[in-house]
C-alpha positions, 0 to 999 in steps of 0.5 A: 500500500501507499503511505497515505493508506497506512495512516488510518491504520497507525492513527492519524491523530493518536496519543503520540501525534498529540505529543508531537503537536505539543512538542513541535507546535506548542513548546517550540513555538513558545521558543521561536516567538521569544527569539523573534521579538527578543529585541523588544526588551533587549533593545529597549531604552532605559531612562537616562539623564545627562549632567552637562552644565552647558546643556542644562544640568541633569535633564532627563530623557523624555522630559526636556524641551525640543531645544534641549533635545536638539542641543543634546543631539548636537552634542552627541554628534561631536562627543567621543565615546568616553565623553558620552560614557562620562556624562550620560547616566542610565537608570538601574531599572533594567539593562539593555544593549542601549545602556551597554553600548550607549545606542542613543542619538545618532547611533539609536538606529543600531537597535532597529538594525539588529532586529532587521538583521534577525529578519534578514536571517529568517529570509535566508533560512526559510529559503535554504532550509526547505531545500536542505530538508528535501535533500537530507531529511526533515529530522536531520536538518531540523536538529542541526538548525535547532542546535546552531540556533541555541548556540548562536542565541546563547552567544547573543548574551555573551556578545563583546561588542555590538557588531558581534551581537548584530552578526549573531542575531542574523545567524539566530534568525537564519537558524530559527526561521529555517528550523521552525519551518522544517519542524512545521513540515515534519509535524504535518508529515507525521499526522493525517492530512485532515489535521494539518490545518489544526496543527498549524493553527495551534502553532500560530496560537502559541506563537502569540502566547510565547510573546506574553511568556517572554514579557513575563520572563523579562519582568523578572530578569532585568539584565539583558545578558541573563535574559538572552541566555535564560530564554534558551533553557526552554529551547534546550529542553525541546531540542533534547526531546526532539532527539527521540522523534522519528523521521518523516515517514512521508519524506522517507517514502518519497525517497524510496526508502520503504523499510525506513518509512515502515519503521517510522510508521510502526513506531508511531503505531506502537506509541499510539498503542496499535500494536497489531496493525500490519502493512507493507509499503509499495511505491505506486506503479505510475506516479502522476506528473504535473506540469510545473509552474515557474516564478515567471508564470506569476507575471506572464499571465494577466490574471495571475499578475493581478493576484500576485501583485495584490497578495505580495503587497498584502503579505508585506503589509501584514508582516510590516504592521504585525512586527512594527506594532509588536516592536513599538510596545516600548513607546506606548507608555506605562509598563513595557512588560505589560504592553508586550504581554498584552500585545501577544495575548490580544492575538488569541481571540483573532484565531477563532474569530477569523476561522469562523468568519472565513467559512460563512457564505455572507463573509467568506475569505475576501470580505473577511481579509479586507475587513480586518485589514481595513479595521487595522489600518483605521485603528492606526490612523485614528492615533494621529488625531489623538492628543499627544499626552492626555489620559483623562475622560474618553482618552483614558480608553481611546488612546495609542495603547488601546488602538495599537492593541486593536490594530494588533488583533486585526492584523493577526487575524488578517495574517492568519487568513492570508495564508489560507486565501493565497493557497486557494487563489493559485492553481496546483501547478504553481501554488508552491511558487506563488506561496513562496513569492508572497512569503518572500515579500512578508520577510521584506516587511519584517526587515523594514518593520523595526525602522518604522517606529523610529519615524516618531522622531520626525512626528510622534504619530508617523509610525501609525500613519504608515501602518494605517495607510498601508493597512487601508490600501491593502484592504481596498486592493484585496476587494479586487480578488475573487472569492474562493469559499466553497470553490474547488481548487484549480489544477492548471493555469488553463483552468484558471484562464477558462474559469472552469471550476470543476475538478478534472480528477473527481471528488477524491482528488479535490479533497486531496487538493484542499488538504494540500492547501491547508498544508501551506496555511500556517508556515512560521510568521 
């Protein structure tokens, strides 16, 4: 029998696969989220003051006039390192790379740059690890990437200089983004196809919980070096447990290694307490071959060109706003730890809400995506009309913090929908290429996102104007896309052009294609 026929016998979601979900979709994502937004606390700016007589002695950061800020900024441009260390004094409430290497004034951009280095690493890792895992196997590449991820992340905490820290952040991003993507594929290939979307949803949900967990750790551990090292304890536990999981039986089968695939399936069956199941795997006599689509096909056909450009921009906006709002928590006022925790917890309701709405005929994929993007953009734009510092009356509730959290809720829902919607917009022959191209643009959004909050130095609400304008524009553009709810997935570009919505391979194949789409829906953010 073929490998798909063996899964009903060994169990599609038995006790052991539930354990794998806890390991690879819960515990692993808690760790992945921590590394993804590490800079939110490690790069936060502690309160500081300076003691220059000619610049009004003992003025505090955040409590000085515009002219004093300008004078201090001009002094920073000409002062050498020893002068800055002598006259600028940071508070003792917590430490960060800012207080360690005095990343203030003209060097404050280095904090955003370190975060961008991380997302640049994710960009490289997502591309390279997929190919490596196809060649060398899921488990080997996952474990190798995970081990290096922990090693480089620990090195973060012992960085002797900013340059070392920035390079190690790039390497952490590369390993973290790559290994978590391979882990997602490995998990899906160890469970029945009917549970692929569920496994992905669990991962996305606990990524949000991981943000709140990191805020809690940061509240109790105020030294950035200790925090950067301690967060890896959880990763180390997950890595050690991962040593004993099986290789993907589907990957082994695809490589023609039938005996090893059978061993992996029997191991799953044993741990699912199905000792008596017996089967023998055989390769299919004839493997169906499909015409493979190329990257250029996305732009060669007019109908694909429109969908691709809109979805690329939408993915870019989702990543830009999602990480921009997350990394901007230090500028919302109040406790940075509470803000960061709320930023993660506010995502949790987004998952059930969007899953319910996208399956309703009166809303569907298109309207739900457009609505959440529009609401997120609107919430951010309203910030520009609020008084800068007024927390009384209605402004005690409607303020930059509450609107930022509303924006985070809606953009999280949009991010969840866009994976599902994109997979359904492309024909089978070009679906992976289309998903990969759109995902690439989301990485670009992540690379740019850390710099957007810095625009507050020009005008305090400018970051929200950028988030709001891009959110509104992507919400309007998404209305130009077709609705895909209850529509069978298309096989070829010819089917797309002719508008033929009937599957040429029957209902069984149609179901299989829907599962293929679900596999693509919840890759790492």
